[in-house]
matplotlib code that plots the C-alpha trace (Angstrom):
import matplotlib.pyplot as plt

x = [0.0, 1.7, 1.9, -0.7, 0.1, -1.0, -3.1, -3.2, 0.6, 2.1, 5.6, 8.3, 8.3, 4.8, 3.7, 2.5, 2.8, 1.1, 0.8, 3.2, 1.5, 3.3, 2.3, 3.4, 5.3, 6.4, 6.6, 5.8, 6.5, 5.0, 6.5, 6.6, 9.3, 10.8, 14.1, 16.4, 19.5, 22.9, 24.5, 27.4, 29.9, 29.1, 29.2, 32.8, 33.8, 34.7, 33.1, 29.6, 27.7, 25.7, 21.9, 20.5, 19.5, 15.9, 14.0, 16.7, 16.6, 19.4, 19.6, 22.0, 23.1, 24.8, 25.8, 25.7, 27.0, 24.2, 23.5, 23.7, 24.5, 21.2, 17.6, 16.0, 19.4, 19.4, 15.9, 16.8, 20.0, 18.1, 15.4, 17.8, 19.8, 23.0, 24.5, 27.7, 27.8, 24.2, 24.8, 27.8, 25.8, 22.9, 25.3, 26.7, 23.1, 22.3, 25.4, 24.7, 20.9, 19.8, 16.2, 15.9, 18.3, 18.8, 20.3, 22.0, 22.9, 20.1, 18.4, 14.8, 12.0, 8.4, 6.9, 9.5, 10.4, 14.1, 13.6, 11.2, 13.5, 16.4, 14.3, 13.0, 16.1, 18.9, 17.9, 15.4, 17.9, 20.7, 24.0, 26.9, 26.7, 24.3, 20.6, 18.1, 16.4, 12.9, 11.8, 8.0, 8.2, 10.1, 9.9, 11.2, 10.3, 11.5, 14.8, 16.3, 19.2, 18.7, 15.6, 16.1, 16.1, 15.6, 18.4, 22.1, 23.5, 27.1, 27.8, 28.6, 26.1, 23.4, 20.5, 20.5, 17.2, 17.5, 18.7, 21.8, 23.0, 26.4, 25.8, 22.5, 23.6, 25.3, 22.2, 19.8, 18.6, 21.0, 23.8, 22.4, 22.1, 18.4, 15.7, 16.2, 19.9, 21.7, 18.3, 17.5, 15.5, 14.5, 14.0, 12.4, 11.3, 8.9, 5.9, 6.5, 3.9, 3.4, 0.7, 3.3, 6.2, 7.6, 9.7, 11.6, 12.6, 11.4, 12.6, 14.6, 18.1, 17.5, 14.7, 17.2, 18.0, 21.7, 22.3, 25.9, 25.0, 28.2, 29.8, 32.4, 35.6, 37.0, 34.1, 32.1, 28.9, 26.5, 27.5, 23.9, 21.6, 18.3, 16.6, 18.6, 18.1, 14.3, 14.2, 17.3, 16.5, 18.6, 18.6, 20.8, 18.7, 16.0, 15.5, 13.1, 11.5, 10.3, 8.6, 9.2, 6.9, 9.1, 6.3, 7.2, 4.9, 6.6, 8.0, 11.6, 12.0, 14.6, 16.0, 17.5, 19.5, 22.6, 24.1, 26.2, 30.0, 32.0, 33.9, 33.6, 33.1, 35.2, 36.7, 33.1, 32.9, 29.2, 29.2, 31.2, 28.6, 25.6, 26.9, 27.2, 23.7, 22.2, 23.7, 22.6, 19.0, 18.8, 20.6, 17.9, 15.1, 15.8, 16.5, 13.4, 12.3, 15.4, 13.4, 10.4, 11.4, 11.3, 8.4, 7.8, 6.5, 2.9, 3.4, 3.5, 5.9, 8.2, 10.8, 10.6, 8.2, 10.1, 11.1, 10.5, 13.2, 15.1, 18.1, 20.0, 21.4, 23.0, 26.1, 26.6, 29.8, 31.6, 34.4, 35.0, 38.8, 39.9, 38.8, 37.5, 34.3, 33.4, 35.1, 31.8, 29.5, 29.3, 30.2, 26.7, 25.5, 28.3, 28.4, 24.7, 23.5, 20.6, 22.5, 24.7, 27.7, 28.2, 31.5, 31.1, 34.5, 36.2, 39.6, 39.3, 39.3, 42.4, 44.1, 43.1, 44.5, 47.8, 48.0, 47.1, 49.1, 49.0, 46.7, 45.8, 49.2, 48.4, 44.9, 44.0, 41.0, 40.9, 41.0, 39.0, 36.0, 36.4, 33.4, 34.6, 37.6, 38.4, 41.4, 44.5, 46.9, 45.8, 42.6, 41.2, 42.0, 39.7, 37.1, 34.3, 31.3, 28.5, 26.6, 23.9, 23.4, 20.5, 18.9, 20.1, 16.7, 17.5, 20.2, 22.9, 23.7, 26.2, 27.7, 30.1, 31.3, 31.2, 34.8, 36.5, 40.3, 42.3, 42.5, 38.8, 36.9, 34.4, 37.1, 36.0, 32.8, 34.6, 38.1, 40.3, 39.8, 38.2, 35.5, 33.3, 30.5, 30.9, 33.6, 31.5, 30.9, 27.7, 27.5, 25.1, 24.0, 21.9, 19.4, 17.1, 13.6, 11.9]
y = [0.0, 3.3, 6.1, 8.9, 12.1, 15.7, 15.8, 19.6, 20.0, 21.7, 21.1, 22.9, 24.1, 24.7, 28.2, 27.2, 24.6, 21.2, 18.4, 15.4, 12.0, 8.7, 5.3, 2.0, 0.3, 3.1, 6.7, 10.1, 13.0, 16.4, 19.5, 23.2, 24.3, 27.2, 27.3, 30.0, 31.6, 30.1, 32.2, 34.4, 32.7, 29.3, 30.7, 31.7, 28.0, 26.5, 23.2, 24.8, 24.7, 27.7, 27.2, 25.4, 27.6, 28.2, 25.0, 22.9, 20.3, 19.1, 15.3, 14.0, 10.8, 10.7, 7.7, 9.3, 6.4, 7.1, 3.4, 2.3, -1.1, -1.5, -1.2, 2.1, 3.7, 6.1, 7.4, 7.8, 9.8, 12.0, 12.8, 15.5, 18.0, 16.8, 14.3, 15.8, 13.5, 14.2, 18.0, 17.7, 15.5, 18.0, 21.0, 19.3, 18.9, 22.5, 23.8, 21.6, 22.1, 19.2, 19.2, 15.5, 13.6, 9.8, 9.0, 5.6, 4.0, 5.5, 2.9, 2.3, 2.1, 1.2, 4.5, 6.7, 8.3, 8.5, 10.3, 12.8, 13.5, 14.1, 16.7, 18.4, 18.5, 18.7, 19.6, 22.3, 23.8, 26.0, 24.4, 26.9, 29.3, 27.2, 27.9, 25.2, 23.2, 21.7, 18.9, 18.6, 15.0, 12.1, 8.5, 5.4, 1.7, -1.6, -3.0, -6.5, -5.8, -7.7, -9.6, -13.3, -15.5, -18.8, -20.3, -20.9, -18.1, -17.9, -21.7, -22.4, -25.3, -23.6, -21.1, -18.5, -16.7, -15.3, -11.7, -11.3, -14.8, -15.1, -15.6, -13.8, -10.9, -13.2, -15.3, -12.3, -11.4, -8.5, -8.2, -6.5, -7.0, -6.1, -5.4, -2.0, -1.4, 0.4, 1.5, 4.3, 7.5, 9.9, 13.6, 15.8, 19.3, 18.0, 15.8, 12.0, 10.2, 7.6, 5.6, 4.9, 4.0, 0.5, -1.5, -4.7, -5.8, -9.4, -10.1, -13.4, -13.5, -16.8, -15.2, -13.0, -14.6, -15.6, -14.5, -14.7, -17.1, -18.2, -21.6, -23.5, -22.9, -26.2, -28.4, -26.2, -27.0, -24.2, -22.4, -21.9, -24.8, -25.3, -24.2, -21.0, -20.2, -20.7, -17.7, -15.6, -12.1, -10.1, -6.8, -6.6, -3.5, -2.8, -1.3, 1.6, 3.3, 6.7, 9.0, 12.7, 15.3, 18.3, 20.2, 20.0, 17.3, 13.9, 12.8, 11.8, 8.3, 8.1, 4.6, 4.2, 1.3, 0.4, -2.9, -5.0, -4.3, -6.6, -7.9, -9.8, -13.1, -16.1, -17.7, -18.1, -14.3, -14.3, -10.6, -9.6, -11.4, -10.1, -6.6, -7.1, -8.3, -5.7, -3.1, -5.1, -4.9, -1.2, -1.6, -4.2, -2.1, 0.9, -1.1, -1.8, -5.4, -6.4, -6.0, -8.1, -10.7, -8.1, -8.1, -5.7, -6.3, -5.8, -8.4, -6.0, -7.0, -5.2, -2.5, 1.3, 2.6, 3.5, 7.1, 7.8, 10.1, 8.6, 9.0, 6.0, 7.0, 5.5, 4.1, 1.3, 0.0, -0.4, 1.6, 1.4, 1.0, 0.2, -1.8, -5.4, -5.2, -7.3, -5.5, -5.4, -4.3, -0.5, -0.5, -1.8, 1.7, 3.9, 2.5, 2.2, 4.0, 5.5, 6.9, 9.9, 9.9, 13.5, 12.6, 14.7, 15.6, 17.5, 18.9, 17.5, 13.9, 14.6, 16.1, 13.2, 10.6, 12.4, 13.2, 9.7, 7.6, 3.9, 2.0, 5.3, 5.4, 2.4, 3.4, 3.7, 6.0, 9.8, 10.5, 13.7, 11.4, 9.5, 9.7, 7.5, 7.7, 4.1, 2.6, 3.1, 0.4, -2.3, -1.6, -0.5, 3.2, 6.0, 5.0, 6.2, 4.3, 6.8, 7.8, 10.1, 8.9, 10.5, 9.2, 10.9, 12.4, 14.7, 17.3, 17.8, 21.4, 20.8, 18.3, 17.8, 15.9, 17.7, 17.1, 20.2, 20.6, 20.8, 24.6, 25.0, 26.3, 23.4, 20.7, 20.3, 18.6, 15.8, 15.6, 12.6, 9.4, 9.4, 11.2, 13.9, 12.9, 9.9, 8.0, 8.9, 12.2, 13.7, 13.5, 16.0, 16.6, 19.5, 18.5, 20.4, 19.4, 17.4]
z = [0.0, -1.1, 1.4, 1.4, -0.6, -0.4, -3.7, -3.6, -3.4, -6.4, -7.8, -5.8, -2.3, -0.9, 0.1, 3.6, 6.3, 6.3, 8.8, 8.7, 8.1, 8.4, 7.0, 8.5, 5.6, 3.4, 4.6, 3.1, 5.4, 4.6, 6.1, 5.8, 3.3, 1.5, -0.4, 0.9, -0.7, 0.0, 2.7, 1.7, 4.0, 2.5, -1.1, -0.5, -0.2, -3.7, -2.6, -2.3, -5.6, -6.7, -6.9, -10.0, -12.9, -14.1, -14.8, -13.3, -10.5, -8.4, -7.7, -5.2, -3.4, 0.0, 2.0, 5.4, 7.5, 10.0, 10.6, 14.2, 15.8, 17.6, 16.5, 17.4, 18.4, 15.4, 16.1, 19.8, 18.9, 16.4, 19.0, 20.4, 18.4, 20.0, 17.5, 16.2, 13.2, 12.3, 12.5, 10.1, 7.7, 7.8, 7.2, 4.1, 2.8, 3.7, 1.8, -1.3, -1.2, -3.4, -4.6, -4.5, -2.2, -1.8, 1.6, 2.0, 5.4, 7.4, 9.6, 8.6, 11.1, 10.3, 11.5, 9.7, 13.0, 12.3, 8.9, 10.5, 13.5, 11.1, 9.3, 12.4, 14.6, 12.0, 8.4, 9.4, 11.9, 10.4, 11.2, 11.7, 8.8, 6.7, 6.4, 7.4, 4.6, 4.8, 2.5, 2.1, 0.8, 2.4, 1.2, 3.0, 2.9, 4.2, 3.1, 3.2, 5.5, 8.8, 7.6, 8.4, 5.4, 7.2, 5.0, 5.4, 3.2, 4.5, 4.1, 7.7, 7.8, 9.9, 9.3, 12.0, 12.6, 16.1, 16.2, 18.4, 17.6, 15.9, 12.2, 12.1, 10.0, 7.5, 7.0, 6.6, 3.1, 3.3, 5.9, 9.0, 12.7, 12.7, 10.1, 8.5, 9.4, 6.5, 5.1, 2.6, 2.6, -0.2, 0.7, -2.1, -2.7, -5.3, -5.0, -5.1, -7.3, -4.6, -6.4, -9.1, -6.8, -7.5, -5.0, -5.7, -2.2, -2.7, -6.3, -6.3, -7.5, -9.3, -11.3, -13.2, -16.5, -16.7, -13.1, -11.9, -9.1, -7.3, -7.5, -5.4, -7.4, -6.1, -7.3, -9.7, -7.7, -6.9, -3.7, -2.5, -1.8, -3.6, -0.4, -0.3, -3.9, -3.5, -1.1, -1.7, -2.9, -5.3, -3.5, -0.4, 0.6, -2.0, -5.4, -5.6, -8.7, -7.3, -9.8, -8.8, -10.3, -11.1, -12.6, -16.3, -17.5, -17.1, -13.8, -13.4, -12.1, -9.3, -9.4, -6.0, -4.6, -2.5, -3.7, -1.4, -1.2, -3.5, -0.5, 2.8, 1.0, 0.0, -3.1, -4.5, -4.6, -3.8, -2.9, -6.0, -8.2, -6.3, -6.6, -10.3, -10.7, -8.4, -10.7, -13.8, -12.6, -13.3, -16.7, -17.7, -16.1, -18.4, -21.5, -23.7, -23.5, -21.4, -18.2, -19.1, -16.5, -13.7, -11.2, -8.3, -4.8, -6.0, -8.7, -11.6, -14.4, -16.8, -16.8, -17.1, -19.8, -23.0, -23.1, -19.4, -18.0, -15.1, -12.7, -11.4, -8.0, -4.9, -3.4, -6.0, -4.4, -7.7, -9.3, -13.1, -12.8, -9.2, -6.2, -5.8, -7.9, -10.9, -13.9, -15.8, -13.0, -13.2, -16.9, -17.6, -16.6, -17.5, -21.1, -21.5, -24.6, -22.8, -19.8, -19.4, -17.1, -15.9, -14.3, -11.1, -9.7, -6.9, -6.1, -2.6, -4.0, -6.0, -3.0, -0.7, -3.0, -3.3, 0.5, 1.6, -0.9, -0.3, -2.7, -4.3, -6.0, -8.1, -9.2, -12.8, -12.3, -12.0, -8.3, -8.9, -9.5, -6.2, -3.9, -0.9, 1.4, 2.1, 3.9, 1.9, 3.2, 3.4, 1.6, -1.8, -1.3, -2.4, -5.0, -7.2, -5.9, -5.5, -8.7, -10.1, -13.7, -15.7, -18.8, -22.0, -22.4, -19.4, -20.2, -17.6, -16.6, -13.8, -11.4, -8.6, -5.5, -2.2, -1.1, 0.2, 0.0, 3.2, 2.9, 2.5, 5.5, 5.1, 5.2, 8.9, 7.6, 5.7, 7.0, 7.1, 9.2, 11.7, 9.7, 11.2, 8.9, 6.6, 4.6, 1.5, -0.1, -1.5, -5.3, -7.1, -10.6, -12.0, -14.7, -17.0, -16.0, -18.8]

ax = plt.figure().add_subplot(projection="3d")
ax.plot(x, y, z, "-o")
ax.set_aspect("equal")
plt.show()
């Protein structure tokens, strides 16, 4: 059942206040909102983008690393304005001021309390020299992380279904200590067409034609048992198709996901292969006829309608040149004939790679495109893993990665390890509304 929506809302920030309403399984939060000018102090920082031009909309993705180790802990922390990490995350958002923002690694709760509290106590409150920002539309829904599968997914010979028991997170549909850990939220200045939202949380991996299901390299036998394949879902979190009405006729479909990292597995490379197929899902979904096998959580079949404008966004955990991912994973999107790669970049990413050295010295990719600051030695180094990839039907007018250089006054928001906000950086793209 889709969340309720304010039918009288018009595209763009509403003129007056409205009451927040929250549904149980997927959440839409309505709030008072008004876009405000970027403060002069922030505008002096080269990492802060200017406002989008006329008839443009700014899409962004941000893995905020706001997940917590225990269920309910994030909402409890956000119930006060005292979380330093949440304040820094909110200030980044306030400086970049995206119109449509996908947040990864934000624990989901059924009532949407965490998403509402983050808006009320952090985003709406000006942080330091930044102005508060209010999003009238917020969407969140259940994810697979921490949901028990009832099957042995990690190959240790037992299926763990009791939270808190060793092995529980590994046998969940997506790695997580409790249902909803590492969840997703979408904040939007524009109405979400909730009756047309599609979610793909329960789509089975085995139902993808030519899926890269793992095998035991020693024997060639399937890694997963028949019982596991009968239930195993493709998405480690979820895949969402969220139409956003930007007021120009056709909605832009935000295709949101957060595939599993291509790591933390064994010689069978089950996470590497799952990451590949989670990314492939969107490539098939936006390709005419290629997505005919896809079904959503309501049983509706098929991919995106031909010609519909879209934006693929999220922490996709795949770099086109470096890291441990499958070499063809992100290439399915970056080389797709119907997709534009705006190549968002930053000077901060280039400086971090040079300053930190280690694995970065052997990278083939442009460090200016990096969006995550990972361990350098041992480790993969800094990588490009966060993406905002629009369809070619939506012209690009600007893009960037919010990664201040060390001499920037806002470097305090990103920093070096231990990070004051997240090990990921916000990626934004300005698009001409279709």
